C-alpha positions in Angstrom: 172.3 2.0 46.2 173.5 -0.9 48.3 175.3 1.3 50.4 172.2 2.9 51.5 170.1 -0.3 51.9 173.5 -1.2 54.2 173.1 1.8 56.7 169.1 0.7 56.6 169.5 -2.2 58.2 172.0 -1.2 60.6 170.0 1.6 61.2 167.1 -0.4 62.2 168.8 -3.4 63.7 170.7 -0.9 66.1 168.9 2.0 67.1 165.7 1.2 66.0 164.7 -2.5 67.2 163.3 -3.2 63.2 164.8 -6.8 63.4 162.3 -8.0 60.4 163.5 -4.3 59.0 167.0 -4.8 59.3 166.7 -8.1 57.7 165.0 -6.9 54.4 168.1 -4.4 53.8 170.4 -6.7 54.7 169.1 -9.0 52.4 168.9 -6.2 49.7 173.0 -6.5 50.2 172.5 -9.8 49.7 171.0 -9.9 46.9 173.0 -7.3 44.9 176.4 -9.6 45.1 178.6 -6.2 45.5 180.7 -8.1 47.4 182.2 -10.5 50.4 182.7 -7.4 52.3 178.7 -6.5 52.0 178.2 -10.2 52.7 179.5 -10.3 55.4 178.0 -7.2 57.2 174.6 -7.8 55.4 175.1 -11.8 57.7 176.4 -9.4 60.7 173.0 -7.9 61.0 171.1 -10.7 60.1 172.7 -12.9 62.6 172.3 -10.2 65.5 168.7 -9.9 64.0 167.5 -13.1 65.3 170.0 -13.4 68.2 167.0 -13.2 71.1 164.7 -14.8 68.7 166.2 -18.0 66.9 169.6 -19.1 68.4 170.6 -22.3 65.3 169.4 -18.8 62.8 171.7 -16.5 64.7 173.9 -18.4 64.7 174.1 -19.8 61.0 174.3 -16.3 60.4 176.4 -15.1 62.2 179.5 -17.9 60.7 178.8 -16.9 57.1 179.5 -13.3 58.1 182.7 -15.2 60.8 183.6 -17.2 58.1 183.3 -14.2 55.3 185.8 -12.1 57.4 188.3 -14.8 58.3 188.3 -15.0 54.4 189.1 -11.4 53.8 191.8 -11.3 56.3 189.7 -9.1 57.9 190.2 -10.3 62.0 189.0 -7.7 63.7 185.9 -8.2 62.2 185.9 -12.2 62.3 187.2 -11.5 66.1 183.9 -9.1 66.8 181.2 -11.7 64.8 183.1 -14.3 67.2 182.3 -12.3 70.7 178.7 -11.6 69.4 178.8 -15.6 68.8 179.7 -15.8 72.7 177.3 -13.5 73.4 174.7 -15.6 71.7 176.1 -18.8 73.6 175.6 -17.4 77.1 172.2 -15.6 75.9 170.6 -18.7 74.5 173.0 -20.5 77.4 175.2 -23.1 75.8 179.1 -23.6 75.4 181.2 -21.8 75.1 183.6 -22.3 72.9 186.4 -19.5 73.6 187.9 -18.3 76.5 189.0 -15.0 75.5 186.1 -12.9 75.6 186.2 -11.9 79.4 181.5 -10.6 79.5 180.6 -14.1 77.4 182.7 -16.1 79.9 180.6 -14.4 82.6 178.1 -14.3 81.9 178.3 -18.2 81.0 179.6 -18.3 84.9 176.5 -16.5 85.8 174.2 -19.2 83.7 176.1 -21.7 86.1 175.3 -20.2 89.4 178.6 -18.9 89.5 179.0 -15.5 91.8 181.8 -13.6 89.9 181.7 -10.3 91.7 185.6 -11.6 92.4 186.1 -12.2 88.9 184.2 -8.5 87.9 186.5 -6.4 89.8 189.4 -7.6 88.8 188.7 -6.7 85.2 186.3 -4.3 85.6 189.2 -1.9 83.6 189.0 -4.6 80.6 184.9 -4.5 80.7 183.0 -1.8 78.6 180.5 0.1 81.6 176.8 -0.9 80.6 178.8 -5.0 79.9 179.8 -4.4 83.5 176.5 -3.0 84.7 174.7 -6.0 83.2 176.8 -8.3 84.7 176.8 -6.9 88.3 173.1 -6.3 87.8 172.6 -10.0 87.1 174.7 -11.4 89.8 173.4 -9.6 92.3 169.4 -10.0 90.3 169.5 -5.6 91.2 166.6 -4.0 89.9 168.7 -0.6 89.7 171.6 -1.9 87.8 170.1 -3.2 85.2 168.2 -0.5 84.6 171.3 1.1 84.9 172.8 -0.6 82.3 170.3 0.1 80.1 170.6 3.8 80.4 174.2 3.6 79.5 173.5 1.2 76.4 170.8 3.3 74.8 172.3 7.1 75.4 176.0 5.0 73.9 172.8 4.8 70.5 173.0 0.9 71.7 169.5 -0.2 71.6 170.2 -3.7 70.4 172.3 -4.7 72.9 170.3 -1.8 75.6 167.6 -5.0 75.3 169.5 -7.3 77.3 169.2 -5.6 80.7 165.2 -5.2 79.3 164.9 -8.3 78.7 166.3 -9.3 82.3 164.1 -6.5 83.9 160.7 -7.6 82.5 161.6 -10.7 83.2 162.3 -9.6 87.4 158.3 -7.9 87.0 159.8 -4.4 86.0 156.5 -3.3 84.2 157.7 -2.6 81.0 155.2 -0.3 79.6 156.7 2.4 82.4 160.8 1.0 81.7 159.9 2.2 77.9 159.2 5.5 79.1 161.5 6.2 81.9 164.4 4.5 79.4 163.3 7.6 77.1 163.4 10.5 79.9 167.1 9.0 80.4 168.5 9.4 76.9 166.5 11.9 75.7 
């Protein structure tokens, strides 16, 4: 049942955006104490589930996940967690501690009020298209491009990251109910 709980934690986080359910299933995985690999994933899910609500809780869980993956020699997984921590720092307007990641560094520059147009163009091929449009929409305060970013994330099945442009659209005055309806039309 650990694999089932792990599956439910991931589905609730990335697809259903039910963060409390994601945490609940991740906690079941942690309670089973089946192994560090499972714990690393469960801590990652918990960390991401707090991403938009609590900087400290999110960072705490992500750091645990990162430490586990590093201790297991799973450098690719550790790098992914580290990048998520950098995105977290950008979202909460905290300082970055790593220059390796393109998107978090561009987000950080945006948070400082810098125009990132030239940097984005020079790194366009290295940036995943939904993230590129998120950056472009944020840089230009362009609702259409932010909307496109949300659609692109959702088409990839990534409702978690789609929350970023959606939250920005809300802050720019986009009606949440209308936005949800429009996004459902584009993803189905």
